[in-house]
Every structure is written in structure tokens, then in C-alpha cells.
Phi, psi and omega in degrees: 000320179297315181300320179293317177302318180293319182294319179293316179295319176299314180293319180295317179298315182297321183273328185298325184270002182275134181282320181218170178294337176293339182273348183295140175301135182250344182225124173275118183273320185199164171224164175216137172264125185265137180230146173280165182303331178278004178091351178289147181296146181233346181147204183209164177221148178228132173256120185228158180233143166233102189065234181269356182269126179247129183235140175249126178238131183236135175228136183231160174211151177086013176255162175291152181295146175137174178271142182222141177292143181224134184213155168271132179248154196285349182235130177279063176221139182228066175279117182275172008269352187258351176060026177294343179293347179282352180070195180279184181295144179292118189214066184292339180271002181054044180263174172275176183265140165104135179292337178265001176273123181306331180263358184270184000242174184245173186297330180290341180293127175229161178291159176295150178257125178261120178260128185276176182298336178276002178082008177248157178192161176210157177211152177226137178226137169268124186277146182276134178123174178276162178304317180298312178300318183289319179296321176297318181287320184284326185247041175288186185304327182251009172072193185219139172248155172252128181240138171244131184265169180287334185230170181289146173283133181272358174068015183214330184287121181268132013255357192246350185078010176056038188263008170078191184301158176275126184241345180218141180215147173209146178260126175292124179238128182304142178277000000 
């Protein structure tokens, strides 16, 4: 049942924000299975492209309600329970953190994920750059992880957004 709910939430999120059929993702680039630090499943992520536009959609279940920071991290490893193996935020341009930081933001910055009272949530982000640039950064030799944090990202504090411990992780795997 959780898998069906996650699939439905993911499909609805991916299609709901599209203005026309030309905006629909045409190529699935990668997926990630998300896990909590204790190994329990937490959701999934899909990286898709429509022409040069690359979109990341994340759906979660089984988390406590609230806003949570979500970031791309520079190493595709998710060793629990703290997921420090994922390294820091993905930042190939050596920028600071946060869309509200005058010197920011970097590729790893993503919008907060809002988890509702029923423990589910989803978010979609369009990644900055061309498809070729993004594929080079995301699928380098050590890969990329998606991390969800315990608290909301403040969108300005460098280098982490002050978003607390890492509670969910998934590795992007090419489709």
C-alpha cells in the first residue's frame, strides 16, 4: 500500500506542475530508493529530463510531520545511521549555500520537503544548468546522494542551511 501511495504521489507531483505536454519529462535519467537511518524504507526519487530541463521529484512516507531540508550530496553512499558517507552538499561551482544567501546558491540546494500529518510528502525541483552539465556533475566517478534532514533548511546559512542531522538517504542510480 505504501509503494502504491508513493507511486501515485510521485506521478501526481511530476504531472501536476506541468503547463503543457511539451513540459512533461520525456527521459527518466535516474532513480533513488530512500531509506531512513535504521534501514526502513522512506520513499523514492526520480530524476527526469524534458529537453535540457532536468527535474528531481521526491516522495516520502513514514516520516514525522514538518518541513525538512533536502539536498544533493557529493558522494553516492548512504551508510547509516548518520549518512556522513554522502559527504557535503554537491557544489561543483564552489558557491555558498542557500537561495537567500547573496553569494549562493549551489547545485545541492533543493527546496524544503513538507511532510504532512499522515507522514507523507513530496517535492519537485528543477535543477539549474543544462542536461549535459547536470549529468556530468551528478554521475561523476563517486555518484550523488539525496539527503533529507531532520529540520527545515533556512536557505541562507552556509554550508548546510542549518537543517540538522541527516535522517533519510538515497543514491541516484542511472536508469
